[in-house]
C-alpha positions in Angstrom: -4.7 -9.9 -12.3 -1.5 -7.9 -11.8 -1.8 -4.1 -11.5 -1.0 -2.1 -14.6 2.8 -1.5 -14.7 3.9 2.0 -13.8 5.8 2.4 -17.1 2.6 1.7 -19.0 0.6 4.1 -16.9 3.3 6.8 -17.3 3.4 6.3 -21.1 -0.4 6.5 -21.2 -0.4 9.7 -19.3 2.3 11.3 -21.5 0.5 10.2 -24.7 -2.9 11.5 -23.6 -2.2 14.4 -21.2 0.7 16.2 -22.7 0.1 19.7 -24.2 3.3 19.3 -26.3 2.5 17.3 -29.4 6.1 15.9 -29.6 6.0 14.8 -26.0 2.6 13.1 -26.7 4.1 11.4 -29.7 7.1 10.1 -27.6 4.5 8.9 -25.0 2.5 7.2 -27.8 5.7 5.4 -29.0 6.5 4.3 -25.4 2.9 3.3 -24.9 3.1 0.9 -27.9 6.3 -0.6 -26.5 4.9 -1.0 -23.0 1.7 -2.5 -24.4 3.7 -5.1 -26.3 5.5 -6.1 -23.2 2.3 -6.2 -21.1 0.6 -8.3 -23.8 3.5 -10.8 -23.8 3.3 -10.9 -20.0 -0.4 -11.6 -20.1 0.1 -14.3 -22.7 2.8 -15.9 -20.5 0.4 -15.9 -17.6 -2.3 -17.5 -19.8 0.1 -20.2 -20.9 1.1 -20.9 -17.3 -2.5 -21.3 -16.3 -3.1 -23.9 -19.1 -4.3 -21.9 -22.0 -3.1 -22.7 -25.5 -1.7 -20.7 -28.4 -5.1 -21.4 -30.0 -7.0 -19.7 -27.3 -4.5 -16.8 -26.9 -4.7 -16.2 -30.7 -8.5 -16.2 -30.5 -8.4 -13.7 -27.6 -6.2 -11.5 -29.8 -8.3 -11.9 -32.9 -5.6 -13.8 -34.8 -4.4 -17.3 -35.5 -2.4 -19.3 -33.0 0.6 -19.1 -35.4 0.4 -15.3 -35.6 0.1 -15.0 -31.9 3.1 -17.3 -31.3 5.2 -15.4 -33.8 4.2 -12.0 -32.3 4.7 -12.9 -28.7 7.3 -15.7 -28.4 10.4 -13.5 -28.4 9.0 -11.2 -25.7 7.9 -14.1 -23.6 11.4 -15.7 -23.9 13.0 -12.4 -22.9 10.8 -12.2 -19.8 11.7 -15.8 -18.9 15.4 -15.0 -19.3 15.1 -11.9 -17.2 13.4 -14.0 -14.5 16.2 -16.6 -14.7 18.9 -13.8 -14.3 17.0 -12.3 -11.3 16.7 -15.7 -9.6 20.4 -16.6 -10.2 21.5 -13.2 -8.8 19.3 -13.8 -5.7 20.7 -17.3 -5.3 24.3 -16.0 -5.6 23.5 -13.2 -3.1 22.1 -15.7 -0.6 25.0 -18.2 -1.1 27.5 -15.4 -0.5 25.6 -14.3 2.6 25.6 -17.9 3.9 29.4 -18.2 3.2 30.2 -15.0 4.9 28.0 -15.9 7.9 29.7 -19.3 8.2 33.1 -17.6 7.9 32.3 -15.2 10.7 31.3 -18.0 13.0 34.6 -19.9 12.6 
């Protein structure tokens, strides 16, 4: 399993270790947001390994429909982010190849 993301660790630390109640509340808010992202990431991994929305819902203590409604947007956003990252890397490599070919001629 992936390591716990640094942003999640940081939010946990601020929520539980801060002496300032307002900073702890901000950390708790960030912790909820990071946990939602991490939960979607884990659900995406489960789907990729062959699990169903039924089993994901059961793991979350909810129905498959409730799990799908809760997680689908975050999973879609993660997929779009991956597509953007891959496209940028392809573009970078293509440009590198073009400039390398240009220098050789």
